[in-house]
N, C-alpha and C positions, 0 to 999 in steps of 0.2 A: 302475510305484512309484517311488520315489526311497529310495532305503536313507539312515538317519539314524544320524549315529556320533555317539554322546555323549562327550566326553571329561570324564576325570573327573580334577577336578585331583590333583595329586601334593605331599602336603604333608612328605615325606619330608627335602627341599631346606631347609626352613624351620627344624628344631631351632636350638635356641641352644646352644651348647657355652660354657657360662657358667666362668668364669676364678674357680677355688675359693680362691685368694691374699687377693683382701679381704676374703672372708667370714672366714677365717681369721685376719687379721689383725684385725677387729671382735674377732671370739671373744678371742685375745689378749689387747685394750683391755680389754675388760668383764670378765674375767677378772683382771687384775689389779688392779681393784678390789675384788675380792671378799678381803675379810678372815677372814668368817667365812660358812658355808652350811651350810644345816639342810635337809633334802626326806626327804620317803617317798623309798621306792625297789622297786620290783619287780628280781630277779635272777631270768634264766632261762638253765641252765648245758644245754646240748648236747653229750652225749659218744655219738658215734656205735658206741661200744661197749658202751654199757650202756641203749639201749633209750629210753624214755621220756624227755622232759625235766625237769629240776629245777626248779621253781619256788620260790622264799625271798621273804619280803617282812620290812620295817622302816623302820627311820630313820635314816639318816645323817646325821654331824655333819662339818666340817672345819673347822679354825680355822688358820692359817699363824702358824710355820711349818710343824711336822709333828705337827698333834695330829688324828687323825682316827678316826671310830668307824662300825662298823657294827651295830648293837644291832635284832635281828632279831626278829621278831613270830611269827613262823612263818619255820623252828619256834622257838618261844619259848624266851625265854634263850641261844640263840646270842649272839655277839657276837665281832666283830674289836676289838679297842681298839689305836692308835698314842697312846701315853702322851708322846709329843718325846725318849723314849730306847730304845724297844723296842716291838715290837709282839707284841700278845696275840693268840692265836686259842684260842678253846675254844669249843667246839662239841659240850655233851654230847647234840646230839642223835644224834651219832653215835659220839663217843669221850669215853663220862661218866668224870667221874674223872679228868680231866687237862687241863691248858692246855700250848699249844706257846708259848714265847718266842724269840724270832727279831730280832734289829737293823731297824729299819721300812727296809724296801725301796724304791729309788727308783723303781722302775715296778712297772706290776701292775694290780692289782684289790684290793689288801688295804693300801695305805697314801697317805700324807696328797697323792700325788702323782695320786690316780685321773682327775682332772681334768685337771690342769694339765700331766700330760704331754703332752698333743693339745693343748694351746693356746700353751703358751711355746716361744717361736722354731720355730713348727711348720714354716714355709721351709725351715728349715735341718736339721731335722732329720726330712722326710716328703717321698715322691713326694704330691701331692695332685690325686684325681680326681671332679670333680661329679657324682654320679649323678643327681637330681630333686631337685625341690619337693615338701614335705609336710606333715603336719600330724600333732602329738601332741597331743589333748586340747583340739582345736583351734585348738590353737598354732599358727601356720605355720613351718617350719622348711625349713634348707637340709641333704640329706646328702650329707656327703663321704666317700670311701675313703682311708683314709693308709697308705701302706707305706711303714716304718720306712726309714731310707738305711744303717741297719748291722746288722746282725742280732746283736746279742746283747743286743738283749730280749725278753722272755717271750712276747712274740707277734709274729705275722708280719704281721697286717694286723688295722687296727681303721677304725670306720666312726663318723660322728660324726654325729649331728642338729644344728645351730647351732640355737637360736629366732631369728626374725627380728625380733621387737622388742626383746629385750635385748642379743642377742649370748651367750646362756650356753646350757653344754650341755645340751640335756633325753635324750640317749639315747646309751650306747656299748655297740658291738657289737664283740669283741675273739676273734679268731681265731687261740688260744693254741698254743704250739710243741706241744704234747702229742696237737691234734687238735680240741680242745674247741672248745666256741665259748661265751660268756659273753656275754649282752645286760642292761645293765642302764639301766631308765628313771625318771629321776628326777619327781618329781612333789609340787606344794604348795613349790616353792621358796621359801626366807626366807635373805636376803642381808643381812650386816654386823649382824646382832641380837645381842646377847649368846645365849653356849652356855655352861649350868652347865659348873664345872670338873671335875665328878663322871662326865660323858659322857665323858671322858677316860683315867679312871682304871680301871684293874681290879687287884682283889687279891685273891689267890686265899683262898680260903677252907680250913681245916683240913680236907684230905683229899683235897684234889688237889693233883696230883702236877704237878709243873711239869719239863716238857720242855723242856732248850735244846737249838736246832738254829740 
């Protein structure tokens, strides 16, 4: 009897290590053309100390240079508004009767640079690593992990899903310094369409206490 040895080809050597820099360059160039952006969002916050993830959703608006709003449909009436001068954080679902007013942050998840902080000068600001090709709602994307080159940011790592057709970011996952993981997915993007000025205004009604921080 003749023993037959079947050779199974190994594919692990054929993995392509893609350079993330050109993808980030394209994302940067694409975002540079954006003057206004509106999108539906779903936000998932995972805190290992609190158990189950917290999922919220609503509509996000951004207008350069520094106007931004997240208006929540769930929980209804919660909102984050950067009116160009101040940031208003109004969450009646958890702290009814008050609104927190602060200066507009340059980084993080509640200011006009939610997207821009990851695609403006990314080569200088981050060490990037290509993870994989993927898709979101049928849109092909490249997934890239960004590690800040400085340690004074409110997060230690961010992952971005960059759409191949237009170079716009469809999802951001941020590992915050508190250990909390926040994922924001954008859908139904509308770019450079007029946004009503009222979306970027917040006027506390009588009975709401303004807390300055």
